C-alpha positions in Angstrom: 1.0 1.4 -21.9 1.1 0.2 -18.2 2.2 -3.7 -18.1 -0.3 -4.6 -15.5 -3.4 -2.7 -14.0 -4.4 -3.3 -10.5 -8.3 -3.5 -11.2 -10.8 -1.3 -9.2 -13.5 -2.8 -6.6 -16.8 -2.1 -5.3 -17.7 -2.1 -1.8 -20.7 -3.8 -1.0 -24.3 -1.9 0.0 -27.9 -2.2 1.3 -29.0 0.0 -0.6 -28.9 2.1 -3.9 -27.5 5.7 -3.5 -29.6 8.6 -5.0 -28.3 11.8 -6.6 -27.4 12.9 -10.2 -24.2 11.7 -10.0 -24.5 8.3 -9.9 -24.7 5.6 -12.7 -25.9 2.0 -12.6 -24.7 -1.0 -14.3 -25.1 -4.6 -14.7 -23.4 -6.7 -12.2 -22.5 -9.4 -15.2 -22.0 -12.9 -13.6 -18.6 -14.0 -14.8 -15.2 -13.7 -15.1 -13.5 -10.1 -14.2 -10.2 -9.5 -16.3 -8.6 -6.2 -18.3 -7.7 -6.7 -21.6 -4.7 -5.2 -23.2 -4.7 -4.1 -26.7 -1.4 -3.8 -28.7 -1.6 -3.9 -32.1 -3.3 -7.5 -32.9 -2.3 -9.2 -29.9 -5.2 -9.2 -27.4 -4.0 -10.3 -23.8 -6.5 -10.8 -20.7 -5.7 -10.8 -17.1 -7.6 -11.9 -14.3 -8.0 -10.2 -10.9 -5.4 -12.6 -9.9 -3.0 -10.9 -12.0 -2.9 -14.8 -14.2 -2.9 -14.6 -17.7 -6.4 -16.6 -19.3 -6.5 -15.4 -23.0 -5.7 -19.1 -24.1 -9.1 -20.4 -22.5 -10.9 -17.7 -24.5 -9.5 -18.1 -27.8 -12.5 -16.4 -29.7 -12.0 -13.3 -27.5 -8.4 -12.7 -29.1 -10.2 -10.8 -32.6 -10.9 -8.2 -29.9 -8.7 -5.5 -31.4 -10.6 -5.3 -34.4 -13.2 -4.0 -32.8 -11.3 -1.7 -30.9 -10.8 1.8 -33.1 -7.3 2.6 -31.2 -3.8 0.6 -31.8 -3.4 0.3 -28.4 -6.1 -0.1 -25.4 -7.0 -1.1 -21.9 -10.1 -1.9 -21.2 -11.9 -3.0 -18.3 -14.7 -5.7 -18.5 -16.1 -9.4 -17.9 -16.4 -12.7 -19.4 -19.2 -13.9 -20.1 -21.6 -16.5 -20.8 -25.2 -15.6 -21.9 -28.5 -18.0 -21.3 -31.0 -18.5 -23.8 -32.6 -15.3 -22.1 -29.5 -12.8 -22.7 -28.4 -13.2 -18.7 -25.4 -14.1 -18.2 -24.6 -17.3 -15.3 -21.6 -18.2 -13.9 -21.9 -21.9 -13.9 -22.3 -21.5 -17.9 -18.3 -20.4 -17.7 -17.5 -23.5 -15.2 -16.1 -25.9 -18.0 -13.6 -22.7 -19.5 -12.7 -22.1 -16.3 -10.7 -25.7 -15.1 -9.9 -26.6 -19.0 -6.8 -26.6 -20.0 -7.1 -29.0 -23.0 -6.8 -26.7 -26.2 -8.7 -29.0 -28.1 -11.6 -29.0 -25.6 -11.6 -25.1 -25.1 -11.7 -24.5 -29.3 -14.6 -27.3 -29.2 -16.3 -24.5 -26.6 -15.1 -21.2 -28.2 -17.3 -22.7 -31.5 -20.2 -24.3 -29.3 -20.8 -22.1 -27.0 -19.0 -19.0 -27.4 -18.1 -15.9 -24.4 -18.7 -12.5 -24.9 -16.6 -9.5 -23.3 -18.6 -6.9 -22.0 -16.7 -4.0 -21.5 -17.3 -1.6 -18.9 -14.0 1.1 -18.6 -11.1 2.5 -21.0 -8.1 2.9 -18.8 -5.8 3.6 -21.8 -6.3 4.3 -25.3 -3.3 5.2 -27.8 -0.6 6.6 -24.9 -3.3 8.4 -23.3 -3.9 7.2 -19.3 -7.2 7.7 -18.7 -7.5 6.4 -14.9 -7.5 10.1 -13.6 -10.3 11.2 -16.2 -14.0 11.3 -14.8 -15.7 7.7 -15.2 -18.7 9.4 -17.4 -15.6 10.6 -19.9 -13.9 7.1 -19.9 -17.2 5.5 -20.3 -18.2 7.6 -23.5 -14.4 7.6 -24.9 -15.1 3.5 -24.6 -17.8 4.0 -26.4 -16.9 5.8 -29.2 -14.0 3.2 -30.2 -15.9 -0.1 -29.5 -17.5 -1.4 -32.4 -20.4 -4.1 -31.0 -19.8 -7.5 -32.0 -21.1 -11.3 -30.9 -17.6 -11.2 -29.2 -17.6 -7.5 -27.5 -20.2 -5.3 -26.3 -20.3 -2.3 -24.5 -22.1 -2.1 -20.7 -24.0 0.6 -20.4 -24.2 3.0 -17.6 -28.0 4.2 -16.6 -29.1 7.3 -14.9 -32.0 7.8 -13.0 -34.0 6.2 -9.5 -31.4 3.3 -8.4 -34.3 1.9 -6.8 -36.7 1.5 -9.6 -33.2 0.0 -11.9 -32.8 -2.4 -9.0 -36.3 -3.5 -9.1 -36.3 -4.2 -12.8 -32.8 -6.6 -12.5 -34.8 -8.2 -9.8 -37.7 -8.6 -12.7 -35.3 -9.4 -15.0 -33.2 -12.4 -12.8 -30.0 -10.4 -12.5 -27.7 -11.2 -10.2 -27.8 -7.5 -9.1 -26.1 -4.1 -10.7 -23.3 -1.4 -10.3 -23.6 2.2 -8.7 -20.8 3.8 -9.7 -20.4 7.9 -9.3 -19.9 9.6 -12.2 -16.8 11.6 -11.5 -14.8 8.9 -9.7 -11.3 8.3 -11.3 -10.4 4.4 -11.7 -8.2 3.7 -8.4 -6.6 0.5 -7.7 -8.3 -0.9 -5.1 -12.0 -1.4 -3.5 -13.8 2.0 -3.5 -17.1 3.5 -2.2 -17.3 5.3 -5.5 -18.7 2.1 -6.8 -21.0 0.1 -5.3 -22.4 -3.2 -5.7 -26.1 -4.3 -4.7 -26.9 -8.0 -4.7 -30.2 -9.6 -5.4 -28.9 -13.3 -5.0 -27.2 -14.9 -1.8 -23.5 -15.8 -3.8 -20.0 -15.6 -1.9 -16.8 -16.9 -2.7 -15.7 -20.0 -0.3 -12.3 -21.8 0.6 -12.4 -25.8 -0.1 -11.0 -26.9 3.6 -12.2 -30.8 3.0 -14.9 -33.0 2.0 -17.1 -36.0 3.1 -17.6 -39.3 2.3 -21.0 -41.0 1.1 -23.1 -43.5 -0.7 -22.2 -41.5 -3.7 -18.4 -41.8 -5.5 -15.3 -39.6 -5.0 -17.1 -37.5 -2.1 -20.3 -36.2 -0.5 -20.0 -33.1 -0.1 -17.1 -30.3 0.2 -16.0 -28.4 3.6 -16.2 -25.0 3.0 -14.5 -22.1 5.2 -13.6 -18.1 5.0 -11.4 -16.1 7.1 -12.4 -14.2 9.9 -10.8 -11.9 12.0 -7.6 -13.3 10.9 -8.8 -17.0 11.7 -10.3 -19.7 9.4 -13.7 -20.7 10.1 -15.7 -23.5 9.2 -19.0 -22.0 7.5 -20.8 -25.4 6.5 -20.8 -28.1 3.9 -22.1 -28.0 0.3 -23.4 -31.5 -1.3 -25.4 -30.1 -3.8 -24.6 -28.9 -7.8 -22.5 -31.2 -8.7 -22.8 -33.7 -11.5 -20.1 -37.0 -12.2 -17.9 -35.1 -14.3 -17.5 -32.2 -11.8 -16.9 -34.9 -8.7 -14.2 -36.2 -10.4 -12.3 -33.3 -11.8 -12.8 -31.8 -8.6 -11.5 -35.2 -6.4 -8.4 -34.9 -8.6 -7.2 -31.5 -7.5 -8.4 -32.0 -4.2 -6.4 -35.8 -3.5 -2.4 -33.6 -3.5 -3.9 -31.4 -1.1 -5.4 -33.6 1.5 -3.4 -33.0 5.0 -3.5 -35.1 8.4 -5.1 -32.3 10.6 -7.9 -29.8 10.3 -7.7 -26.1 8.9 -9.3 -24.8 11.1 -8.0 -23.3 14.4 -11.1 -25.2 15.9 -12.3 -28.5 14.7 -15.8 -28.8 13.3 -17.9 -30.9 14.6 -19.4 -33.1 11.5 -22.3 -36.0 11.2 -19.9 -37.9 8.6 -16.1 -37.7 8.9 -13.8 -35.7 6.8 -11.0 -35.8 4.8 -9.3 -32.7 5.0 -7.3 -31.1 2.5 -4.9 -27.4 2.6 -7.4 -24.6 1.9 -6.0 -23.4 -1.1 -8.9 -23.5 -3.6 -11.9 -21.4 -3.9 -15.4 -22.1 -5.0 -18.3 -20.6 -5.6 -21.5 -21.3 -3.9 -25.0 -19.4 -3.7 -27.2 -19.6 -0.8 -30.4 -18.8 0.9 -28.9 -16.8 3.6 -26.8 -17.0 7.0 -28.2 -19.0 10.1 -27.6 -17.2 13.3 -24.5 -19.2 13.9 -22.8 -18.2 10.6 -23.7 -21.1 8.6 -24.5 -21.1 5.1 -28.3 -21.9 4.3 -29.2 -24.1 1.5 -25.9 -23.9 -0.2 -25.5 -24.9 -3.7 -22.0 -25.3 -5.3 -21.4 -23.3 -8.9 -17.8 -23.7 -9.3 -14.2 -23.4 -8.9 -12.3 -19.6 -9.2 -9.0 -20.1 -10.4 -9.2 -16.8 -10.8 -9.1 -15.6 -7.5 -6.2 -16.4 -4.7 -7.0 -18.2 -1.8 -4.9 -15.9 0.8 -7.0 -12.7 -0.7 -10.3 -13.7 -0.4 -13.1 -11.5 1.4 -16.3 -11.9 1.9 -19.9 -10.2 2.2 -21.4 -11.9 4.9 -21.9 -8.4 6.9 -20.7 -6.0 4.5 -17.7 -5.6 2.4 -14.7 -5.9 4.7 -11.6 -3.6 3.7 -8.1 -5.4 3.1 -6.3 -6.3 5.9 -3.1 -4.5 6.3 -2.5 -5.9 9.9 1.1 -6.8 9.0 2.9 -3.7 10.6 3.8 -1.4 8.0 7.1 -0.4 10.7 8.8 -3.3 12.5 11.4 -3.7 14.2 12.9 -0.9 16.3 15.1 1.7 14.6 14.3 5.2 15.3 13.9 6.1 11.3 13.0 4.8 8.1 12.4 5.5 4.6 9.8 3.6 2.8 8.0 3.9 -1.1 4.3 3.8 -0.1 1.8 4.5 -3.4 5.0 5.4 -5.3 5.9 8.3 -2.4 9.1 8.1 -0.9 8.1 8.7 3.1 10.8 9.1 5.8 9.4 8.1 9.3 11.5 9.6 11.7 11.3 9.5 15.8 9.8 6.1 15.5 10.1 5.0 19.0 9.1 8.3 21.0 5.6 7.8 23.3 2.8 9.0 21.5 1.0 7.6 24.7 3.2 7.1 27.7 0.8 5.8 30.0 0.1 3.6 27.4 3.7 2.4 26.0 2.3 3.0 22.1 4.7 4.8 20.1 4.9 7.0 17.4 5.5 3.7 15.2 2.9 2.3 16.9 0.8 5.1 15.3 1.6 5.0 11.9 0.8 0.9 11.7 -2.4 1.6 12.9 -3.3 4.2 10.7 -2.1 1.9 7.9 -3.8 -1.0 9.1 -7.0 1.0 9.1 -6.2 3.2 5.9 -8.5 1.8 3.6 -11.5 2.1 5.7 -10.9 5.9 6.7 -9.9 7.3 3.4 -13.6 7.4 2.0 -14.4 9.7 4.7 -11.4 11.7 4.2 -11.6 12.0 0.6 -12.3 15.9 -1.0 -12.3 16.9 2.3 -10.0 20.3 4.1 -8.2 18.9 7.2 -7.7 21.0 10.1 -4.6 19.7 11.6 -3.7 19.0 15.1 -0.5 17.7 15.9 0.9 16.4 18.9 4.9 16.5 18.6 5.5 15.1 21.7 2.7 13.1 22.3 -0.8 13.6 24.6 1.0 14.2 27.5 2.7 17.5 26.3 1.6 20.5 24.3 -0.2 20.3 20.9 -0.8 22.9 18.9 -3.5 23.5 15.5 -2.5 24.1 11.9 -4.1 24.5 8.8 -1.9 26.5 6.5 0.3 24.4 5.0 4.1 25.4 4.3 5.7 25.4 1.0 8.5 23.0 2.1 5.8 20.0 2.6 5.7 17.4 0.2 4.8 18.6 -3.2 2.8 15.3 -4.1 0.5 16.0 -1.2 -2.6 17.7 -1.9 -3.3 21.6 -1.4 -6.0 23.5 -1.9 -6.3 27.6 -1.2 -9.3 28.5 0.4 -10.5 31.9 1.1 -11.3 32.2 4.9 -13.5 34.8 6.0 -11.6 34.8 9.8 -8.4 36.2 8.2 -9.7 37.9 5.1 -7.4 35.8 2.6 -6.8 32.4 1.4 -5.3 29.5 3.7 -3.9 26.2 2.3 -5.7 23.6 3.0 -3.6 19.8 3.1 -6.0 16.8 1.5 -5.2 13.2 2.6 -6.3 11.5 -0.6 -4.3 8.6 -0.3 -2.5 6.3 2.1 1.0 8.0 1.3 -0.6 11.5 2.6 -2.1 9.9 5.2 0.9 8.1 6.6 3.0 11.6 6.2 0.6 13.4 8.6 0.9 10.7 10.7 4.9 11.1 10.9 4.5 14.8 11.6 2.3 13.7 14.8 -1.5 14.2 13.6 -2.8 11.9 15.8 -6.2 12.6 14.8 -7.7 13.7 11.6 -10.3 16.6 11.6 -11.8 17.0 8.1 -14.5 19.3 6.9 -18.7 18.1 7.1 -18.2 19.0 3.0 -15.7 18.3 0.2 -13.9 20.5 -2.1 -15.7 21.6 -5.4 -19.3 21.8 -3.2 -17.4 23.8 0.0 -20.5 25.7 0.7 -22.8 22.4 0.9 -22.2 19.5 3.5 -22.9 15.9 2.7 -24.2 15.1 5.8 -25.9 16.8 8.9 -23.9 16.2 12.3 -25.7 15.5 15.6 -22.7 15.9 18.4 -23.9 15.3 21.7 -21.7 16.3 24.6 -21.6 15.3 28.2 -21.7 18.5 30.2 -20.1 17.7 34.0 -20.9 14.7 36.1 -23.2 14.0 32.9 -22.6 9.8 32.6 -22.5 8.2 29.4 -25.8 6.5 29.5 -26.9 9.4 29.3 -25.1 10.0 26.1 -26.9 6.7 25.5 -30.2 7.6 26.0 -30.3 10.8 24.4 -28.9 9.3 21.1 -31.7 6.3 21.1 -34.5 9.6 21.4 -32.6 11.3 18.6 -32.8 7.7 16.2 -36.6 7.5 17.4 -36.9 11.1 16.0 -35.2 10.3 12.9 -37.4 7.6 12.2 -40.1 9.4 12.7 -38.2 11.6 10.1 -38.2 8.9 7.8 -34.1 9.7 7.8 -31.3 7.0 8.4 -28.6 8.0 10.8 -25.4 6.8 11.3 -23.7 6.7 15.0 -19.9 6.7 15.8 -18.6 7.0 19.2 -16.2 10.0 18.9 -13.3 8.5 20.8 -13.8 11.3 23.7 -16.9 11.3 26.0 -19.0 11.9 23.3 -21.1 10.5 20.5 -21.7 11.8 16.7 -24.8 10.9 14.4 -24.3 11.5 11.2 -27.1 12.0 8.7 -25.9 12.0 5.3 -28.0 14.7 2.4 -27.4 15.3 -1.0 -25.0 18.3 -1.4 -27.2 20.5 -2.4 -28.2 22.1 1.5 -26.0 25.1 2.8 -24.6 24.7 6.2 -27.7 27.5 6.8 -30.2 24.9 6.2 -28.5 21.8 8.1 -27.5 24.1 10.9 -31.3 25.1 11.2 -32.7 21.5 11.0 -30.4 20.6 13.7 -31.5 23.2 16.0 -34.8 22.8 15.3 -34.2 18.8 16.0 -32.2 20.1 19.0 -35.4 22.3 20.5 -37.7 19.4 19.9 -35.9 17.4 22.2 -35.1 20.1 24.6 -38.6 20.7 24.8 -39.7 17.2 25.6 -36.8 16.1 27.8 -35.5 19.2 29.7 -34.5 17.3 32.3 -31.6 15.5 30.0 -30.5 18.0 26.9 -28.9 21.3 26.9 -28.1 23.7 24.2 -26.4 27.2 25.1 -23.7 28.0 22.7 -21.9 29.7 25.9 -20.5 26.9 28.5 -21.5 29.1 31.3 -25.0 28.9 30.4 -25.3 25.2 29.9 -26.6 23.1 32.8 -24.5 20.8 34.3 -25.4 16.8 34.5 -26.8 17.2 30.9 -26.1 16.1 27.2 -25.2 19.1 25.4 -26.8 18.9 21.7 -23.9 21.1 20.0 -26.2 22.2 16.8 -24.1 24.8 15.7 -21.3 22.6 14.5 -22.8 22.7 11.5 -21.0 25.4 10.3 -18.6 25.5 7.2 -14.9 25.3 8.2 -15.6 23.7 11.5 -13.9 20.0 11.4 -14.4 16.9 14.1 -12.7 13.9 14.4 -13.3 11.5 11.2 -14.8 7.7 11.9 -11.8 5.6 12.8 -9.1 8.2 13.8 -7.4 7.7 17.0 -8.0 10.0 19.9 -5.2 11.6 22.1 -6.8 10.2 25.4 -5.7 8.0 27.8 -5.9 4.1 26.4 -5.6 5.3 22.6 -9.2 4.9 22.1 -10.3 4.9 18.6 -13.2 7.2 16.7 -15.6 3.9 16.1 -19.3 3.5 13.7 -21.3 1.8 15.6 -24.8 -0.4 14.7 -27.9 0.9 16.5 -28.1 -2.2 18.1 -25.0 -1.5 19.8 -26.0 1.9 20.9 -27.3 0.5 24.8 -26.4 1.1 28.5 -23.1 -0.6 29.0 -21.4 1.0 25.7 -18.3 2.4 26.5 -16.2 4.7 24.3 -13.0 3.2 25.6 -13.6 -0.1 24.9 -12.4 0.7 21.3 -9.2 1.4 21.4 -5.8 0.5 19.1 -5.1 -2.8 21.4 -8.6 -4.1 19.9 -10.2 -1.9 17.3 -9.0 -3.5 14.0 -10.0 -6.9 14.4 -13.4 -5.5 15.2 -13.6 -3.4 11.3 -12.3 -6.6 9.9 -15.5 -8.3 11.4 -18.2 -5.9 10.6 -17.0 -4.4 7.8 -17.7 -0.2 7.4 -20.4 0.8 9.4 -20.2 4.4 8.3 -20.5 3.4 4.3 -24.0 4.6 4.2 -22.5 8.5 5.0 -20.9 7.8 1.5 -23.4 6.4 -0.5 -27.4 7.2 1.2 -27.5 10.7 0.1 -30.7 12.0 1.4 -33.4 14.7 0.9 -34.1 16.9 3.6 -37.0 18.8 2.4 -40.1 16.2 3.4 -38.1 15.5 6.8 -38.3 19.3 7.2 -42.4 19.5 6.9 -42.7 16.3 9.5 -40.1 18.0 11.4 -42.3 21.5 11.7 -45.1 19.6 12.2 -43.5 17.9 15.2 -42.7 21.6 16.3 -46.0 22.5 15.9 -47.6 19.4 18.1 -44.9 20.0 21.1 -46.0 23.5 20.6 -49.8 22.5 21.4 -48.9 19.9 23.9 -46.9 22.8 25.9 -49.7 25.3 25.4 -52.1 22.4 26.9 -50.1 21.9 30.0 -49.4 25.9 30.5 -53.2 26.0 30.9 
């Protein structure tokens, strides 16, 4: 049985995903804990790896209600209020209490409940690579409900309706989990969290004095772009006991200078402390200058590490890997990544000679961006484009993977109509695979538009906008804005990104139930509409010779099986080392330049804005009604054209 488990974490989303392959769970408002059961011994480990079973002695009997001699559960420790709703603030006295007598009294007067939602190991079997739905089924079979142990059920159906029901009940939010997901030791987009209340964890960076004893308010901070910034003060939510306990914890941490890079200007003088304590705060919203509005203190979080704290202010940001994986100047290096041995060679070779970027820089970039990129590569066959001597020399394409590549790489033989036989494709399923391919001089990654298991059914429509000769990028921006307006009319969400080259991609995520013919026809009809309305801007002929110069080429034929495109977040083989960069629609304006997002600066942007393409993975849309509206737009366009011709 594994001695330790890194918990799988959910990514923040703004709307529930659609599709039959998602279930929804209550987002319990408590303390996450992995439960290890070996015979009659019960061990509870918090998110930061600390044992916490002594704080919850009533859970020592959990083994009586699990029908296995050894097991590992994932779940949440909660206290329910009189309405059966979990409230984190009710746990506060338990989290920060080390007195055995006091803990024993609270265990009797207000016991906790462990809501188990996952089974990771049972009687010698590691279940982490088993699908979620099977793990939950196995958990329910071996779990006997009791006051100290409950099964956290997953509900199928409409995510919007379940979210509305959670809102009416007064829950903190819900979790959406893909039914066929395996258990990953990282933050994943196979699990999504949807919050109904604004609350988060912040660093305590100081306190101010006032009329009451000990302190008036706590000075709060968060890390953003590698810097500690001030987000406001919280002065409510304390009782006298809390004030005293907090002050005792803060006093040894007092320092003479503010921990912020830029000292904040406040109405009351502040006493500064080392930012080592984490607290939970609920608040109304964020102000325009990035301060908390109407914050209320809920409690300390001993189960979270200050150095690893991440925030949900604008979508979940990926964990930072800005410390270079490969440091120094050695030509070769050997490392173990994800438990897999990797050999890196020719690290000082210039891949971007005009910019001075080496192969080492490229590998370090992909290590840094892996958590954002990998969900967009998961289960997608890759067509490799290799630059063994950098972007200034010859490159070559490779689809068929040779047998002498590492055996742990995922491969899949896929029948090719072109070759009339199987092609052995490779996949980038984890960080080790991604870095292995980067070492093979794959500067960018080019995945299919569909995934293994549903290769005939793409999960997004691609709108590919390319400039023809002499076409300025401002016209690409204008074309994208027109497409955005059309998608709004069709009630579809589109997600734009720079290609890293001279064009732009817009992804329209759909349920993977449509054929490539369906998505191509959709894109072709949309292309016909915008060409009819703006013939001076768009061109569509596939043959290069027939395309009109100084226009935007709408390449709808890119929606085809085995077609590939540069994935979001990958580097491109152009001077300046540009990156294919997801955008918010308000950024798609004149003045936008693809080259402004590059290896030198883009990681800080990704830390700041998070994954703007998260909706591509979760927002699976139905094309049926949109096709009807699209056909209506065609008829309206034809009537207008007919009227003008008369």
